[in-house]
N, C-alpha and C positions, 0 to 999 in steps of 0.2 A: 331966846333959843339957846340951847346948850351948844357949846363948842365941842370940837372933836376931842380936845385934850381933857375936857371935863367928863366926857362920856366914856372914854377908854378906860380910866381907872375903875370905873364902875363895872365895865365889861369884864375886866380882869377879876374883880371881886365876884361877879356872877359866875365866871368860869371856875374859879376856885371853889365857890359854894357848890356848883354842879359836880365838880370832881369829888368833893367831900360827900355829897349826897350819893353819888354813884358808888363810892367805896363803901359807905355805910349800907347802901342797898345790897351790894354784893355780899357783905358780911351777914346781913340779915337773911338773904337767900341761902347762904351756906348754912346758917344756923337752922333755918327751916328744913333744909335737906337732912341735916343730922337728926333733928327731932322727928321728922317724918320717917326717917330710916329706923329710928328706935321704935316708934309706934308701930310701923309696919312689921318689924321683926317680932315685936311682942304679939301682935295680932296673928302673925304667921305661926309663931310658936304655939299660941293657943289653938289655932286651927289644926296644926299638926298633932297636938296632944289630943284634941277632940277626935281627929281621924284615927289616931292610934287606939284610943279607948273604944271607938266604934268597931275597929278591926278586931280588937281582942274580944269584945263581946260577941261579934259575929263568929269568930273562931270557936269560942266556948259553946255557942249555940249549935254550931255545926257539929262540934265534937259530941255534945250531948245527944243530938239527933242521930248521929251515926252509931253511937253506942247503943241507943235504944233500938235502932233498926237492926243492928247485929244481934242483939238479944232476941228480937222478934224472929229473925231468920233462923237463929239456932234453935229456938223452941219449935218453930215450924218444921225444921229438919228432923228434930227428935221425934215429933209426932208422926211425921211421914215415915220415918224409919220404923217406928213401932207398928204403924199400920201395915207397912210392907212385910215386916216380919210375921205378924199374925196372919196376913193373907197367904204368905208363902207356906207357913206351917199348916194352915187349914187346907191348902191345896196339895201339899206334898205328902202329908201324913198318909192319906189313903193310898197314894202311889207306892210309898215305901212299904206299906203293909202288904200290898199285892205282890211285891217282888220277893217275898219270903226270905228276907235277910235276917241273919241271926241278931238277937238282942245282945245288949252289953252283958247281961247275966249269962247267957249261953256262951259267949266268947270267953268269959272268965272261967266257966266250968270246963271248957275245952282246954284252956291254958293249964289248969290244975291237973287235968287228966293227962295232958302231954308231958308235964314235968314228972308225974309219977311214972309214966311209961319210960321216960328217959332214965330215971333212976333204976328201974328194973333192967333195962338194957345194959346199963353200966355194971350192975351187979352180975348179970349173966356173963358179960365180957370178962370181968375180973375173975369169975369162977373158972371160965374156960382157960384163961391164960395161966392160972395157978395149976390147973390140971395138966396142962401140956408141958 
């Protein structure tokens, strides 16, 4: 049987070995943490880059779709405006004809006649003022 004195030095060696093992284990765990952090950050960067590229592609898709929708709306609005204009013209022309309004040509003729009458009045006034 072993004596107390003989077993205690071995106990000290075992304790030293356990301390060394613990410190090496802590170093190893620290190294694992650093490596895992690097790997996670790389994966996270990749994931973020993938998300950003998907967001950009979605934005481009939405932009293209909205531009297409705007063009479609504009063309529909132009067609609707043309239809309204033709319908209004079709319905209003008979009404305007019934009102017996003068045409553009008749108004121009009246403007010419009025200007000639104004000239005659001016000449008459000038002749009266010279005679007086």
